[in-house]
C-alpha positions as CSV (number, residue, x, y, z in Angstrom):
1,L,198.0,107.8,74.5
2,I,196.7,106.2,71.3
3,L,194.4,104.0,73.4
4,G,193.0,107.1,75.2
5,I,192.3,108.8,72.0
6,L,190.5,105.8,70.6
7,I,188.4,105.5,73.7
8,Y,187.6,109.2,73.5
9,L,186.5,108.9,69.8
10,V,184.3,105.9,70.5
11,L,182.6,107.5,73.5
12,T,181.9,110.8,71.6
13,S,180.6,109.0,68.5
14,C,178.2,107.0,70.7
15,G,177.1,110.2,72.4
16,L,178.3,109.0,75.8
17,F,180.8,111.8,76.3
18,E,179.9,115.5,75.5
19,L,182.0,118.5,76.2
20,D,179.6,120.9,74.6
21,S,176.8,120.4,77.1
22,E,178.6,122.3,79.8
23,V,179.4,125.1,77.4
24,G,175.7,125.3,76.4
25,N,174.5,125.3,80.0
26,T,177.0,128.1,80.9
27,A,175.7,130.1,77.9
28,K,172.1,129.6,79.0
29,I,172.9,130.6,82.6
30,T,174.7,133.7,81.4
31,E,171.8,134.7,79.1
32,L,169.4,134.2,82.0
33,A,171.5,136.3,84.3
34,K,171.5,139.1,81.7
35,V,167.7,139.0,81.4
36,V,167.3,139.1,85.2
37,D,169.7,142.0,85.5
38,S,168.1,144.0,82.7
39,L,164.6,143.5,84.1
40,I,165.7,144.5,87.6
41,K,167.3,147.7,86.2
42,L,164.3,148.4,84.0
43,I,161.6,148.0,86.8
44,Q,163.2,150.7,88.8
45,Q,162.8,153.2,86.0
46,E,159.7,155.5,85.6
47,E,159.2,154.5,82.0
48,W,158.7,150.8,83.0
49,D,155.1,150.7,81.8
50,Q,156.1,151.8,78.3
51,L,158.9,149.4,77.6
52,D,158.0,146.6,75.1
53,C,161.2,144.5,75.6
54,R,159.9,143.1,78.9
55,K,157.4,140.7,77.3
56,K,160.0,138.5,75.6
57,S,162.3,138.7,78.6
58,Y,159.7,137.4,81.0
59,E,158.6,134.7,78.6
60,L,162.3,133.5,78.5
61,L,162.3,133.4,82.3
62,H,159.1,131.5,82.4
63,Q,160.3,128.9,79.9
64,T,163.6,128.4,81.6
65,Q,163.7,126.1,84.6
66,G,164.5,128.2,87.7
67,G,164.2,131.5,85.7
68,V,161.2,133.0,87.5
69,K,162.6,132.0,90.9
70,L,166.0,133.5,90.1
71,F,164.3,136.8,88.9
72,L,162.1,137.1,92.0
73,D,164.7,136.1,94.5
74,T,167.2,138.5,93.1
75,A,164.6,141.3,92.9
76,F,163.4,140.9,96.4
77,V,167.0,141.0,97.7
78,L,168.1,144.1,95.6
79,I,165.0,146.2,95.5
80,Q,164.3,148.2,98.7
81,E,161.4,150.5,97.7
82,P,157.9,149.1,98.5
83,K,156.5,150.9,95.4
84,V,158.9,149.1,93.1
85,I,158.2,145.8,94.8
86,H,154.5,146.3,94.2
87,K,155.1,147.2,90.6
88,L,157.2,144.0,90.2
89,T,154.6,141.7,91.8
90,F,151.8,143.3,89.8
91,Y,153.8,142.8,86.6
92,V,154.6,139.1,87.4
93,M,150.9,138.4,88.1
94,K,149.8,140.1,84.9
95,K,152.4,138.2,82.8
96,E,151.5,134.9,84.4
97,N,147.8,135.6,83.7
98,Q,148.6,136.3,80.0
99,L,150.8,133.3,79.6
100,H,148.2,131.0,81.1
101,K,145.4,132.7,79.2
102,C,143.5,133.6,82.4
103,Q,141.2,136.5,82.8
104,Q,142.8,139.7,84.0
105,Q,141.9,138.9,87.6
106,L,144.8,139.2,90.1
107,I,144.6,135.8,91.6
108,S,143.7,132.7,89.5
109,V,144.2,129.0,90.3
110,P,146.4,128.2,87.2
111,V,148.7,131.1,87.9
112,L,149.1,130.4,91.6
113,K,149.8,126.7,90.8
114,C,152.4,127.7,88.3
115,L,154.1,130.2,90.6
116,R,154.1,127.7,93.5
117,T,155.7,125.2,91.2
118,K,158.3,127.6,89.8
119,L,159.1,129.0,93.3
120,G,159.4,125.6,94.8
121,T,156.6,126.0,97.4
122,G,154.0,123.6,96.2
């Protein structure tokens, strides 16, 4: 038992054994899931265009590996109305254009490259 404790202390002091990394990853996943859930709920509301909280939420998704894919995959499964899907895709393209500092055109090369990378299709 004492030998096990000593080995544990040596490994943690050298940074070779971390328990906190799993806790941190779980917290990130939980936060990401909350952002996705809130955006999907919000996009189905009529006041969608007037909500300011969406900007930071999408930036978080964009910065997190797998965040945009999780958001779009979840949205396309849960949302049935074509009008809402259109609103969602227009919003994503607009946010990507802003994040990549492209003109407000709907299709730009940097945005398409980013989305293909984030969605795993290129």
